[in-house]
Chimera marker file (.cmm) of the C-alpha trace (Angstrom):
<marker_set name="trace">
<marker id="1" x="104.549" y="159.330" z="102.420" r="1" g="1" b="0" radius="0.5"/>
<marker id="2" x="100.881" y="158.643" z="103.700" r="1" g="1" b="0" radius="0.5"/>
<marker id="3" x="99.763" y="154.995" z="104.103" r="1" g="1" b="0" radius="0.5"/>
<marker id="4" x="96.563" y="154.059" z="102.710" r="1" g="1" b="0" radius="0.5"/>
<marker id="5" x="93.652" y="153.143" z="104.836" r="1" g="1" b="0" radius="0.5"/>
<marker id="6" x="93.422" y="149.615" z="103.583" r="1" g="1" b="0" radius="0.5"/>
<marker id="7" x="97.277" y="149.058" z="104.498" r="1" g="1" b="0" radius="0.5"/>
<marker id="8" x="96.627" y="150.438" z="108.028" r="1" g="1" b="0" radius="0.5"/>
<marker id="9" x="93.924" y="147.958" z="108.614" r="1" g="1" b="0" radius="0.5"/>
<marker id="10" x="96.158" y="145.268" z="107.791" r="1" g="1" b="0" radius="0.5"/>
<marker id="11" x="98.911" y="146.179" z="109.705" r="1" g="1" b="0" radius="0.5"/>
<marker id="12" x="96.601" y="146.875" z="112.689" r="1" g="1" b="0" radius="0.5"/>
<marker id="13" x="94.812" y="143.377" z="112.401" r="1" g="1" b="0" radius="0.5"/>
<marker id="14" x="98.335" y="141.748" z="112.305" r="1" g="1" b="0" radius="0.5"/>
<marker id="15" x="99.579" y="143.543" z="115.203" r="1" g="1" b="0" radius="0.5"/>
<marker id="16" x="96.093" y="142.161" z="117.096" r="1" g="1" b="0" radius="0.5"/>
<marker id="17" x="96.683" y="138.853" z="116.059" r="1" g="1" b="0" radius="0.5"/>
<marker id="18" x="99.971" y="138.550" z="117.162" r="1" g="1" b="0" radius="0.5"/>
<marker id="19" x="98.986" y="139.867" z="120.672" r="1" g="1" b="0" radius="0.5"/>
<marker id="20" x="96.447" y="137.448" z="120.892" r="1" g="1" b="0" radius="0.5"/>
<marker id="21" x="98.356" y="134.450" z="120.007" r="1" g="1" b="0" radius="0.5"/>
<marker id="22" x="101.160" y="135.519" z="122.535" r="1" g="1" b="0" radius="0.5"/>
<marker id="23" x="98.396" y="136.700" z="125.374" r="1" g="1" b="0" radius="0.5"/>
<marker id="24" x="99.178" y="135.179" z="128.682" r="1" g="1" b="0" radius="0.5"/>
<marker id="25" x="97.178" y="131.753" z="129.010" r="1" g="1" b="0" radius="0.5"/>
<marker id="26" x="97.181" y="130.862" z="125.414" r="1" g="1" b="0" radius="0.5"/>
<marker id="27" x="98.402" y="127.581" z="124.639" r="1" g="1" b="0" radius="0.5"/>
<marker id="28" x="101.843" y="127.344" z="123.523" r="1" g="1" b="0" radius="0.5"/>
<marker id="29" x="103.217" y="124.581" z="121.340" r="1" g="1" b="0" radius="0.5"/>
<marker id="30" x="105.695" y="123.157" z="123.813" r="1" g="1" b="0" radius="0.5"/>
<marker id="31" x="108.835" y="122.093" z="122.236" r="1" g="1" b="0" radius="0.5"/>
<marker id="32" x="111.185" y="119.270" z="123.348" r="1" g="1" b="0" radius="0.5"/>
<marker id="33" x="113.875" y="122.069" z="124.359" r="1" g="1" b="0" radius="0.5"/>
<marker id="34" x="110.832" y="123.480" z="126.609" r="1" g="1" b="0" radius="0.5"/>
<marker id="35" x="110.294" y="119.985" z="128.193" r="1" g="1" b="0" radius="0.5"/>
<marker id="36" x="114.117" y="119.332" z="128.636" r="1" g="1" b="0" radius="0.5"/>
<marker id="37" x="114.256" y="122.692" z="130.603" r="1" g="1" b="0" radius="0.5"/>
<marker id="38" x="111.505" y="121.622" z="132.958" r="1" g="1" b="0" radius="0.5"/>
<marker id="39" x="111.397" y="119.442" z="136.324" r="1" g="1" b="0" radius="0.5"/>
<marker id="40" x="108.521" y="117.821" z="137.937" r="1" g="1" b="0" radius="0.5"/>
<marker id="41" x="110.057" y="116.476" z="140.966" r="1" g="1" b="0" radius="0.5"/>
<marker id="42" x="107.524" y="114.349" z="142.812" r="1" g="1" b="0" radius="0.5"/>
<marker id="43" x="104.536" y="115.884" z="141.312" r="1" g="1" b="0" radius="0.5"/>
<marker id="44" x="102.846" y="113.217" z="139.488" r="1" g="1" b="0" radius="0.5"/>
<marker id="45" x="100.205" y="115.677" z="137.812" r="1" g="1" b="0" radius="0.5"/>
<marker id="46" x="103.015" y="117.430" z="136.477" r="1" g="1" b="0" radius="0.5"/>
<marker id="47" x="104.952" y="114.043" z="135.320" r="1" g="1" b="0" radius="0.5"/>
<marker id="48" x="102.015" y="113.017" z="133.653" r="1" g="1" b="0" radius="0.5"/>
<marker id="49" x="101.758" y="115.695" z="131.764" r="1" g="1" b="0" radius="0.5"/>
<marker id="50" x="105.595" y="115.426" z="130.642" r="1" g="1" b="0" radius="0.5"/>
<marker id="51" x="105.340" y="112.048" z="129.792" r="1" g="1" b="0" radius="0.5"/>
<marker id="52" x="102.431" y="112.466" z="127.552" r="1" g="1" b="0" radius="0.5"/>
<marker id="53" x="104.083" y="115.347" z="126.010" r="1" g="1" b="0" radius="0.5"/>
<marker id="54" x="107.037" y="113.738" z="125.579" r="1" g="1" b="0" radius="0.5"/>
<marker id="55" x="105.216" y="110.520" z="123.645" r="1" g="1" b="0" radius="0.5"/>
<marker id="56" x="103.363" y="113.198" z="121.595" r="1" g="1" b="0" radius="0.5"/>
<marker id="57" x="106.773" y="115.054" z="120.332" r="1" g="1" b="0" radius="0.5"/>
<marker id="58" x="108.300" y="111.502" z="120.099" r="1" g="1" b="0" radius="0.5"/>
<marker id="59" x="105.668" y="110.696" z="117.745" r="1" g="1" b="0" radius="0.5"/>
<marker id="60" x="105.829" y="113.814" z="115.655" r="1" g="1" b="0" radius="0.5"/>
<marker id="61" x="109.803" y="113.617" z="115.557" r="1" g="1" b="0" radius="0.5"/>
<marker id="62" x="109.271" y="110.288" z="114.044" r="1" g="1" b="0" radius="0.5"/>
<marker id="63" x="107.020" y="111.500" z="111.395" r="1" g="1" b="0" radius="0.5"/>
<marker id="64" x="109.189" y="114.507" z="110.793" r="1" g="1" b="0" radius="0.5"/>
<marker id="65" x="112.758" y="112.828" z="110.371" r="1" g="1" b="0" radius="0.5"/>
<marker id="66" x="112.029" y="108.875" z="110.363" r="1" g="1" b="0" radius="0.5"/>
<marker id="67" x="112.272" y="106.323" z="112.823" r="1" g="1" b="0" radius="0.5"/>
<marker id="68" x="115.968" y="105.391" z="112.494" r="1" g="1" b="0" radius="0.5"/>
<marker id="69" x="116.932" y="109.060" z="112.941" r="1" g="1" b="0" radius="0.5"/>
<marker id="70" x="114.454" y="109.711" z="115.960" r="1" g="1" b="0" radius="0.5"/>
<marker id="71" x="115.716" y="106.827" z="117.764" r="1" g="1" b="0" radius="0.5"/>
<marker id="72" x="119.161" y="107.939" z="117.353" r="1" g="1" b="0" radius="0.5"/>
<marker id="73" x="118.042" y="111.429" z="118.664" r="1" g="1" b="0" radius="0.5"/>
<marker id="74" x="116.202" y="110.111" z="121.729" r="1" g="1" b="0" radius="0.5"/>
<marker id="75" x="119.242" y="108.855" z="122.993" r="1" g="1" b="0" radius="0.5"/>
<marker id="76" x="120.526" y="112.090" z="123.991" r="1" g="1" b="0" radius="0.5"/>
<marker id="77" x="119.509" y="115.821" z="124.730" r="1" g="1" b="0" radius="0.5"/>
<marker id="78" x="117.245" y="117.091" z="124.784" r="1" g="1" b="0" radius="0.5"/>
<marker id="79" x="115.097" y="113.854" z="124.256" r="1" g="1" b="0" radius="0.5"/>
<marker id="80" x="116.840" y="112.305" z="127.116" r="1" g="1" b="0" radius="0.5"/>
<marker id="81" x="115.991" y="114.163" z="130.719" r="1" g="1" b="0" radius="0.5"/>
<marker id="82" x="118.088" y="114.003" z="133.813" r="1" g="1" b="0" radius="0.5"/>
<marker id="83" x="115.182" y="115.238" z="135.839" r="1" g="1" b="0" radius="0.5"/>
<marker id="84" x="112.690" y="112.493" z="136.553" r="1" g="1" b="0" radius="0.5"/>
<marker id="85" x="114.801" y="110.045" z="134.151" r="1" g="1" b="0" radius="0.5"/>
<marker id="86" x="112.339" y="111.225" z="131.370" r="1" g="1" b="0" radius="0.5"/>
<marker id="87" x="113.104" y="108.845" z="128.507" r="1" g="1" b="0" radius="0.5"/>
<marker id="88" x="111.831" y="107.015" z="125.602" r="1" g="1" b="0" radius="0.5"/>
<marker id="89" x="111.593" y="103.049" z="125.881" r="1" g="1" b="0" radius="0.5"/>
<marker id="90" x="110.202" y="100.317" z="123.578" r="1" g="1" b="0" radius="0.5"/>
<marker id="91" x="108.768" y="96.346" z="123.674" r="1" g="1" b="0" radius="0.5"/>
<marker id="92" x="107.296" y="94.407" z="120.713" r="1" g="1" b="0" radius="0.5"/>
<marker id="93" x="103.855" y="93.535" z="121.204" r="1" g="1" b="0" radius="0.5"/>
<marker id="94" x="105.157" y="89.890" z="122.097" r="1" g="1" b="0" radius="0.5"/>
<marker id="95" x="107.370" y="91.147" z="125.304" r="1" g="1" b="0" radius="0.5"/>
<marker id="96" x="110.789" y="91.545" z="123.383" r="1" g="1" b="0" radius="0.5"/>
<marker id="97" x="112.538" y="94.876" z="124.768" r="1" g="1" b="0" radius="0.5"/>
<marker id="98" x="113.822" y="96.629" z="121.436" r="1" g="1" b="0" radius="0.5"/>
<marker id="99" x="114.467" y="100.148" z="122.563" r="1" g="1" b="0" radius="0.5"/>
<marker id="100" x="115.327" y="101.643" z="125.980" r="1" g="1" b="0" radius="0.5"/>
<marker id="101" x="117.193" y="104.782" z="126.601" r="1" g="1" b="0" radius="0.5"/>
<marker id="102" x="116.884" y="104.513" z="130.386" r="1" g="1" b="0" radius="0.5"/>
<marker id="103" x="117.265" y="100.918" z="130.911" r="1" g="1" b="0" radius="0.5"/>
<marker id="104" x="119.674" y="99.809" z="128.081" r="1" g="1" b="0" radius="0.5"/>
<marker id="105" x="120.502" y="96.571" z="129.489" r="1" g="1" b="0" radius="0.5"/>
<marker id="106" x="117.083" y="95.240" z="129.132" r="1" g="1" b="0" radius="0.5"/>
<marker id="107" x="117.486" y="95.598" z="125.145" r="1" g="1" b="0" radius="0.5"/>
<marker id="108" x="117.090" y="92.105" z="123.325" r="1" g="1" b="0" radius="0.5"/>
<marker id="109" x="115.575" y="90.791" z="126.325" r="1" g="1" b="0" radius="0.5"/>
<marker id="110" x="112.123" y="88.724" z="126.397" r="1" g="1" b="0" radius="0.5"/>
<marker id="111" x="110.411" y="90.911" z="129.113" r="1" g="1" b="0" radius="0.5"/>
<marker id="112" x="106.932" y="89.534" z="128.853" r="1" g="1" b="0" radius="0.5"/>
<marker id="113" x="107.078" y="87.630" z="132.255" r="1" g="1" b="0" radius="0.5"/>
<marker id="114" x="109.154" y="90.555" z="134.145" r="1" g="1" b="0" radius="0.5"/>
<marker id="115" x="106.961" y="92.278" z="136.634" r="1" g="1" b="0" radius="0.5"/>
<marker id="116" x="107.544" y="95.762" z="138.474" r="1" g="1" b="0" radius="0.5"/>
<marker id="117" x="108.214" y="95.746" z="142.082" r="1" g="1" b="0" radius="0.5"/>
<marker id="118" x="104.704" y="95.307" z="142.761" r="1" g="1" b="0" radius="0.5"/>
<marker id="119" x="104.033" y="92.663" z="140.423" r="1" g="1" b="0" radius="0.5"/>
<marker id="120" x="102.443" y="94.433" z="137.367" r="1" g="1" b="0" radius="0.5"/>
<marker id="121" x="103.466" y="92.990" z="134.168" r="1" g="1" b="0" radius="0.5"/>
<marker id="122" x="104.850" y="96.301" z="132.349" r="1" g="1" b="0" radius="0.5"/>
<marker id="123" x="104.818" y="95.011" z="128.819" r="1" g="1" b="0" radius="0.5"/>
<marker id="124" x="101.071" y="93.758" z="129.023" r="1" g="1" b="0" radius="0.5"/>
<marker id="125" x="100.695" y="97.741" z="130.469" r="1" g="1" b="0" radius="0.5"/>
<marker id="126" x="102.412" y="99.151" z="127.551" r="1" g="1" b="0" radius="0.5"/>
<marker id="127" x="100.519" y="97.061" z="125.019" r="1" g="1" b="0" radius="0.5"/>
<marker id="128" x="97.274" y="98.021" z="126.705" r="1" g="1" b="0" radius="0.5"/>
<marker id="129" x="98.295" y="101.849" z="126.628" r="1" g="1" b="0" radius="0.5"/>
<marker id="130" x="99.407" y="101.420" z="122.901" r="1" g="1" b="0" radius="0.5"/>
<marker id="131" x="96.014" y="99.651" z="121.668" r="1" g="1" b="0" radius="0.5"/>
<marker id="132" x="93.907" y="101.681" z="123.828" r="1" g="1" b="0" radius="0.5"/>
<marker id="133" x="92.450" y="98.531" z="125.564" r="1" g="1" b="0" radius="0.5"/>
<marker id="134" x="93.996" y="100.259" z="128.984" r="1" g="1" b="0" radius="0.5"/>
<marker id="135" x="94.945" y="103.152" z="130.953" r="1" g="1" b="0" radius="0.5"/>
<marker id="136" x="96.393" y="105.578" z="128.598" r="1" g="1" b="0" radius="0.5"/>
<marker id="137" x="99.065" y="106.309" z="131.211" r="1" g="1" b="0" radius="0.5"/>
<marker id="138" x="100.029" y="103.534" z="133.474" r="1" g="1" b="0" radius="0.5"/>
<marker id="139" x="102.228" y="103.758" z="136.846" r="1" g="1" b="0" radius="0.5"/>
<marker id="140" x="105.063" y="101.237" z="137.744" r="1" g="1" b="0" radius="0.5"/>
<marker id="141" x="107.284" y="100.762" z="140.612" r="1" g="1" b="0" radius="0.5"/>
<marker id="142" x="110.611" y="100.512" z="138.838" r="1" g="1" b="0" radius="0.5"/>
<marker id="143" x="114.469" y="101.312" z="139.395" r="1" g="1" b="0" radius="0.5"/>
<marker id="144" x="114.852" y="104.967" z="138.350" r="1" g="1" b="0" radius="0.5"/>
<marker id="145" x="117.131" y="105.103" z="135.303" r="1" g="1" b="0" radius="0.5"/>
<marker id="146" x="119.106" y="107.950" z="136.957" r="1" g="1" b="0" radius="0.5"/>
<marker id="147" x="119.430" y="106.757" z="140.470" r="1" g="1" b="0" radius="0.5"/>
<marker id="148" x="118.553" y="103.163" z="140.450" r="1" g="1" b="0" radius="0.5"/>
<marker id="149" x="116.720" y="103.310" z="143.447" r="1" g="1" b="0" radius="0.5"/>
<marker id="150" x="112.970" y="102.151" z="143.322" r="1" g="1" b="0" radius="0.5"/>
<marker id="151" x="110.705" y="104.932" z="142.043" r="1" g="1" b="0" radius="0.5"/>
<marker id="152" x="107.112" y="105.536" z="140.909" r="1" g="1" b="0" radius="0.5"/>
<marker id="153" x="107.036" y="105.972" z="137.405" r="1" g="1" b="0" radius="0.5"/>
<marker id="154" x="104.662" y="106.878" z="134.755" r="1" g="1" b="0" radius="0.5"/>
<marker id="155" x="104.392" y="105.812" z="131.046" r="1" g="1" b="0" radius="0.5"/>
<marker id="156" x="102.244" y="106.262" z="127.975" r="1" g="1" b="0" radius="0.5"/>
<marker id="157" x="102.719" y="104.057" z="124.852" r="1" g="1" b="0" radius="0.5"/>
<marker id="158" x="101.754" y="104.008" z="121.229" r="1" g="1" b="0" radius="0.5"/>
<marker id="159" x="101.908" y="101.422" z="118.597" r="1" g="1" b="0" radius="0.5"/>
<marker id="160" x="104.531" y="102.020" z="115.565" r="1" g="1" b="0" radius="0.5"/>
<marker id="161" x="103.340" y="101.820" z="111.952" r="1" g="1" b="0" radius="0.5"/>
<marker id="162" x="104.635" y="98.142" z="111.520" r="1" g="1" b="0" radius="0.5"/>
<marker id="163" x="102.207" y="97.020" z="114.039" r="1" g="1" b="0" radius="0.5"/>
<marker id="164" x="104.614" y="95.011" z="116.041" r="1" g="1" b="0" radius="0.5"/>
<marker id="165" x="106.484" y="97.484" z="117.815" r="1" g="1" b="0" radius="0.5"/>
<marker id="166" x="105.250" y="99.547" z="121.145" r="1" g="1" b="0" radius="0.5"/>
<marker id="167" x="107.196" y="102.892" z="121.788" r="1" g="1" b="0" radius="0.5"/>
<marker id="168" x="106.691" y="104.396" z="125.316" r="1" g="1" b="0" radius="0.5"/>
<marker id="169" x="107.461" y="107.792" z="127.157" r="1" g="1" b="0" radius="0.5"/>
<marker id="170" x="108.566" y="107.224" z="130.670" r="1" g="1" b="0" radius="0.5"/>
<marker id="171" x="109.618" y="109.292" z="133.691" r="1" g="1" b="0" radius="0.5"/>
<marker id="172" x="110.031" y="108.835" z="137.183" r="1" g="1" b="0" radius="0.5"/>
<marker id="173" x="109.475" y="110.424" z="140.706" r="1" g="1" b="0" radius="0.5"/>
<marker id="174" x="112.351" y="112.382" z="141.626" r="1" g="1" b="0" radius="0.5"/>
<marker id="175" x="112.891" y="111.994" z="145.313" r="1" g="1" b="0" radius="0.5"/>
<marker id="176" x="113.161" y="115.095" z="147.248" r="1" g="1" b="0" radius="0.5"/>
<marker id="177" x="114.773" y="113.406" z="150.461" r="1" g="1" b="0" radius="0.5"/>
<link id1="1" id2="2" r="1" g="1" b="0" radius="0.2"/>
<link id1="2" id2="3" r="1" g="1" b="0" radius="0.2"/>
<link id1="3" id2="4" r="1" g="1" b="0" radius="0.2"/>
<link id1="4" id2="5" r="1" g="1" b="0" radius="0.2"/>
<link id1="5" id2="6" r="1" g="1" b="0" radius="0.2"/>
<link id1="6" id2="7" r="1" g="1" b="0" radius="0.2"/>
<link id1="7" id2="8" r="1" g="1" b="0" radius="0.2"/>
<link id1="8" id2="9" r="1" g="1" b="0" radius="0.2"/>
<link id1="9" id2="10" r="1" g="1" b="0" radius="0.2"/>
<link id1="10" id2="11" r="1" g="1" b="0" radius="0.2"/>
<link id1="11" id2="12" r="1" g="1" b="0" radius="0.2"/>
<link id1="12" id2="13" r="1" g="1" b="0" radius="0.2"/>
<link id1="13" id2="14" r="1" g="1" b="0" radius="0.2"/>
<link id1="14" id2="15" r="1" g="1" b="0" radius="0.2"/>
<link id1="15" id2="16" r="1" g="1" b="0" radius="0.2"/>
<link id1="16" id2="17" r="1" g="1" b="0" radius="0.2"/>
<link id1="17" id2="18" r="1" g="1" b="0" radius="0.2"/>
<link id1="18" id2="19" r="1" g="1" b="0" radius="0.2"/>
<link id1="19" id2="20" r="1" g="1" b="0" radius="0.2"/>
<link id1="20" id2="21" r="1" g="1" b="0" radius="0.2"/>
<link id1="21" id2="22" r="1" g="1" b="0" radius="0.2"/>
<link id1="22" id2="23" r="1" g="1" b="0" radius="0.2"/>
<link id1="23" id2="24" r="1" g="1" b="0" radius="0.2"/>
<link id1="24" id2="25" r="1" g="1" b="0" radius="0.2"/>
<link id1="25" id2="26" r="1" g="1" b="0" radius="0.2"/>
<link id1="26" id2="27" r="1" g="1" b="0" radius="0.2"/>
<link id1="27" id2="28" r="1" g="1" b="0" radius="0.2"/>
<link id1="28" id2="29" r="1" g="1" b="0" radius="0.2"/>
<link id1="29" id2="30" r="1" g="1" b="0" radius="0.2"/>
<link id1="30" id2="31" r="1" g="1" b="0" radius="0.2"/>
<link id1="31" id2="32" r="1" g="1" b="0" radius="0.2"/>
<link id1="32" id2="33" r="1" g="1" b="0" radius="0.2"/>
<link id1="33" id2="34" r="1" g="1" b="0" radius="0.2"/>
<link id1="34" id2="35" r="1" g="1" b="0" radius="0.2"/>
<link id1="35" id2="36" r="1" g="1" b="0" radius="0.2"/>
<link id1="36" id2="37" r="1" g="1" b="0" radius="0.2"/>
<link id1="37" id2="38" r="1" g="1" b="0" radius="0.2"/>
<link id1="38" id2="39" r="1" g="1" b="0" radius="0.2"/>
<link id1="39" id2="40" r="1" g="1" b="0" radius="0.2"/>
<link id1="40" id2="41" r="1" g="1" b="0" radius="0.2"/>
<link id1="41" id2="42" r="1" g="1" b="0" radius="0.2"/>
<link id1="42" id2="43" r="1" g="1" b="0" radius="0.2"/>
<link id1="43" id2="44" r="1" g="1" b="0" radius="0.2"/>
<link id1="44" id2="45" r="1" g="1" b="0" radius="0.2"/>
<link id1="45" id2="46" r="1" g="1" b="0" radius="0.2"/>
<link id1="46" id2="47" r="1" g="1" b="0" radius="0.2"/>
<link id1="47" id2="48" r="1" g="1" b="0" radius="0.2"/>
<link id1="48" id2="49" r="1" g="1" b="0" radius="0.2"/>
<link id1="49" id2="50" r="1" g="1" b="0" radius="0.2"/>
<link id1="50" id2="51" r="1" g="1" b="0" radius="0.2"/>
<link id1="51" id2="52" r="1" g="1" b="0" radius="0.2"/>
<link id1="52" id2="53" r="1" g="1" b="0" radius="0.2"/>
<link id1="53" id2="54" r="1" g="1" b="0" radius="0.2"/>
<link id1="54" id2="55" r="1" g="1" b="0" radius="0.2"/>
<link id1="55" id2="56" r="1" g="1" b="0" radius="0.2"/>
<link id1="56" id2="57" r="1" g="1" b="0" radius="0.2"/>
<link id1="57" id2="58" r="1" g="1" b="0" radius="0.2"/>
<link id1="58" id2="59" r="1" g="1" b="0" radius="0.2"/>
<link id1="59" id2="60" r="1" g="1" b="0" radius="0.2"/>
<link id1="60" id2="61" r="1" g="1" b="0" radius="0.2"/>
<link id1="61" id2="62" r="1" g="1" b="0" radius="0.2"/>
<link id1="62" id2="63" r="1" g="1" b="0" radius="0.2"/>
<link id1="63" id2="64" r="1" g="1" b="0" radius="0.2"/>
<link id1="64" id2="65" r="1" g="1" b="0" radius="0.2"/>
<link id1="65" id2="66" r="1" g="1" b="0" radius="0.2"/>
<link id1="66" id2="67" r="1" g="1" b="0" radius="0.2"/>
<link id1="67" id2="68" r="1" g="1" b="0" radius="0.2"/>
<link id1="68" id2="69" r="1" g="1" b="0" radius="0.2"/>
<link id1="69" id2="70" r="1" g="1" b="0" radius="0.2"/>
<link id1="70" id2="71" r="1" g="1" b="0" radius="0.2"/>
<link id1="71" id2="72" r="1" g="1" b="0" radius="0.2"/>
<link id1="72" id2="73" r="1" g="1" b="0" radius="0.2"/>
<link id1="73" id2="74" r="1" g="1" b="0" radius="0.2"/>
<link id1="74" id2="75" r="1" g="1" b="0" radius="0.2"/>
<link id1="75" id2="76" r="1" g="1" b="0" radius="0.2"/>
<link id1="76" id2="77" r="1" g="1" b="0" radius="0.2"/>
<link id1="77" id2="78" r="1" g="1" b="0" radius="0.2"/>
<link id1="78" id2="79" r="1" g="1" b="0" radius="0.2"/>
<link id1="79" id2="80" r="1" g="1" b="0" radius="0.2"/>
<link id1="80" id2="81" r="1" g="1" b="0" radius="0.2"/>
<link id1="81" id2="82" r="1" g="1" b="0" radius="0.2"/>
<link id1="82" id2="83" r="1" g="1" b="0" radius="0.2"/>
<link id1="83" id2="84" r="1" g="1" b="0" radius="0.2"/>
<link id1="84" id2="85" r="1" g="1" b="0" radius="0.2"/>
<link id1="85" id2="86" r="1" g="1" b="0" radius="0.2"/>
<link id1="86" id2="87" r="1" g="1" b="0" radius="0.2"/>
<link id1="87" id2="88" r="1" g="1" b="0" radius="0.2"/>
<link id1="88" id2="89" r="1" g="1" b="0" radius="0.2"/>
<link id1="89" id2="90" r="1" g="1" b="0" radius="0.2"/>
<link id1="90" id2="91" r="1" g="1" b="0" radius="0.2"/>
<link id1="91" id2="92" r="1" g="1" b="0" radius="0.2"/>
<link id1="92" id2="93" r="1" g="1" b="0" radius="0.2"/>
<link id1="93" id2="94" r="1" g="1" b="0" radius="0.2"/>
<link id1="94" id2="95" r="1" g="1" b="0" radius="0.2"/>
<link id1="95" id2="96" r="1" g="1" b="0" radius="0.2"/>
<link id1="96" id2="97" r="1" g="1" b="0" radius="0.2"/>
<link id1="97" id2="98" r="1" g="1" b="0" radius="0.2"/>
<link id1="98" id2="99" r="1" g="1" b="0" radius="0.2"/>
<link id1="99" id2="100" r="1" g="1" b="0" radius="0.2"/>
<link id1="100" id2="101" r="1" g="1" b="0" radius="0.2"/>
<link id1="101" id2="102" r="1" g="1" b="0" radius="0.2"/>
<link id1="102" id2="103" r="1" g="1" b="0" radius="0.2"/>
<link id1="103" id2="104" r="1" g="1" b="0" radius="0.2"/>
<link id1="104" id2="105" r="1" g="1" b="0" radius="0.2"/>
<link id1="105" id2="106" r="1" g="1" b="0" radius="0.2"/>
<link id1="106" id2="107" r="1" g="1" b="0" radius="0.2"/>
<link id1="107" id2="108" r="1" g="1" b="0" radius="0.2"/>
<link id1="108" id2="109" r="1" g="1" b="0" radius="0.2"/>
<link id1="109" id2="110" r="1" g="1" b="0" radius="0.2"/>
<link id1="110" id2="111" r="1" g="1" b="0" radius="0.2"/>
<link id1="111" id2="112" r="1" g="1" b="0" radius="0.2"/>
<link id1="112" id2="113" r="1" g="1" b="0" radius="0.2"/>
<link id1="113" id2="114" r="1" g="1" b="0" radius="0.2"/>
<link id1="114" id2="115" r="1" g="1" b="0" radius="0.2"/>
<link id1="115" id2="116" r="1" g="1" b="0" radius="0.2"/>
<link id1="116" id2="117" r="1" g="1" b="0" radius="0.2"/>
<link id1="117" id2="118" r="1" g="1" b="0" radius="0.2"/>
<link id1="118" id2="119" r="1" g="1" b="0" radius="0.2"/>
<link id1="119" id2="120" r="1" g="1" b="0" radius="0.2"/>
<link id1="120" id2="121" r="1" g="1" b="0" radius="0.2"/>
<link id1="121" id2="122" r="1" g="1" b="0" radius="0.2"/>
<link id1="122" id2="123" r="1" g="1" b="0" radius="0.2"/>
<link id1="123" id2="124" r="1" g="1" b="0" radius="0.2"/>
<link id1="124" id2="125" r="1" g="1" b="0" radius="0.2"/>
<link id1="125" id2="126" r="1" g="1" b="0" radius="0.2"/>
<link id1="126" id2="127" r="1" g="1" b="0" radius="0.2"/>
<link id1="127" id2="128" r="1" g="1" b="0" radius="0.2"/>
<link id1="128" id2="129" r="1" g="1" b="0" radius="0.2"/>
<link id1="129" id2="130" r="1" g="1" b="0" radius="0.2"/>
<link id1="130" id2="131" r="1" g="1" b="0" radius="0.2"/>
<link id1="131" id2="132" r="1" g="1" b="0" radius="0.2"/>
<link id1="132" id2="133" r="1" g="1" b="0" radius="0.2"/>
<link id1="133" id2="134" r="1" g="1" b="0" radius="0.2"/>
<link id1="134" id2="135" r="1" g="1" b="0" radius="0.2"/>
<link id1="135" id2="136" r="1" g="1" b="0" radius="0.2"/>
<link id1="136" id2="137" r="1" g="1" b="0" radius="0.2"/>
<link id1="137" id2="138" r="1" g="1" b="0" radius="0.2"/>
<link id1="138" id2="139" r="1" g="1" b="0" radius="0.2"/>
<link id1="139" id2="140" r="1" g="1" b="0" radius="0.2"/>
<link id1="140" id2="141" r="1" g="1" b="0" radius="0.2"/>
<link id1="141" id2="142" r="1" g="1" b="0" radius="0.2"/>
<link id1="142" id2="143" r="1" g="1" b="0" radius="0.2"/>
<link id1="143" id2="144" r="1" g="1" b="0" radius="0.2"/>
<link id1="144" id2="145" r="1" g="1" b="0" radius="0.2"/>
<link id1="145" id2="146" r="1" g="1" b="0" radius="0.2"/>
<link id1="146" id2="147" r="1" g="1" b="0" radius="0.2"/>
<link id1="147" id2="148" r="1" g="1" b="0" radius="0.2"/>
<link id1="148" id2="149" r="1" g="1" b="0" radius="0.2"/>
<link id1="149" id2="150" r="1" g="1" b="0" radius="0.2"/>
<link id1="150" id2="151" r="1" g="1" b="0" radius="0.2"/>
<link id1="151" id2="152" r="1" g="1" b="0" radius="0.2"/>
<link id1="152" id2="153" r="1" g="1" b="0" radius="0.2"/>
<link id1="153" id2="154" r="1" g="1" b="0" radius="0.2"/>
<link id1="154" id2="155" r="1" g="1" b="0" radius="0.2"/>
<link id1="155" id2="156" r="1" g="1" b="0" radius="0.2"/>
<link id1="156" id2="157" r="1" g="1" b="0" radius="0.2"/>
<link id1="157" id2="158" r="1" g="1" b="0" radius="0.2"/>
<link id1="158" id2="159" r="1" g="1" b="0" radius="0.2"/>
<link id1="159" id2="160" r="1" g="1" b="0" radius="0.2"/>
<link id1="160" id2="161" r="1" g="1" b="0" radius="0.2"/>
<link id1="161" id2="162" r="1" g="1" b="0" radius="0.2"/>
<link id1="162" id2="163" r="1" g="1" b="0" radius="0.2"/>
<link id1="163" id2="164" r="1" g="1" b="0" radius="0.2"/>
<link id1="164" id2="165" r="1" g="1" b="0" radius="0.2"/>
<link id1="165" id2="166" r="1" g="1" b="0" radius="0.2"/>
<link id1="166" id2="167" r="1" g="1" b="0" radius="0.2"/>
<link id1="167" id2="168" r="1" g="1" b="0" radius="0.2"/>
<link id1="168" id2="169" r="1" g="1" b="0" radius="0.2"/>
<link id1="169" id2="170" r="1" g="1" b="0" radius="0.2"/>
<link id1="170" id2="171" r="1" g="1" b="0" radius="0.2"/>
<link id1="171" id2="172" r="1" g="1" b="0" radius="0.2"/>
<link id1="172" id2="173" r="1" g="1" b="0" radius="0.2"/>
<link id1="173" id2="174" r="1" g="1" b="0" radius="0.2"/>
<link id1="174" id2="175" r="1" g="1" b="0" radius="0.2"/>
<link id1="175" id2="176" r="1" g="1" b="0" radius="0.2"/>
<link id1="176" id2="177" r="1" g="1" b="0" radius="0.2"/>
</marker_set>
């Protein structure tokens, strides 16, 4: 049975589009499973990409399933990654820790006057990241959630729709020693 010329053209175009989309170097939508499979080690450029991607995926997940379900999901794989202690945490604009997968002992505590090891008020940095008045990605020296040892971490935050809670993605340098 002969195939018509217009049908051949449609088929050829669909093959070309498929090849173009899957070509090496073409940007691919990274899923949380892709992010979970990665490790940044002590490469801060890669860690920053991971932290920003986790925040983006977290925001999309909240929009897709709702905040309550998303918060439950963030507590387990693939949202919580052992490599780099990659996790989601949150504070209120007034400085109360309301959610923290990496440091659950902080939840319910007013952390507004707590600094990292080098004296930076991390809730202020989180708020500035979330509202755009400061660096989008900021650095802290804080206990690594997996090892408990002091480690350099990168974090980025966004404000939830209620305007009172900030949600952040954070990850830490994994020591190679």
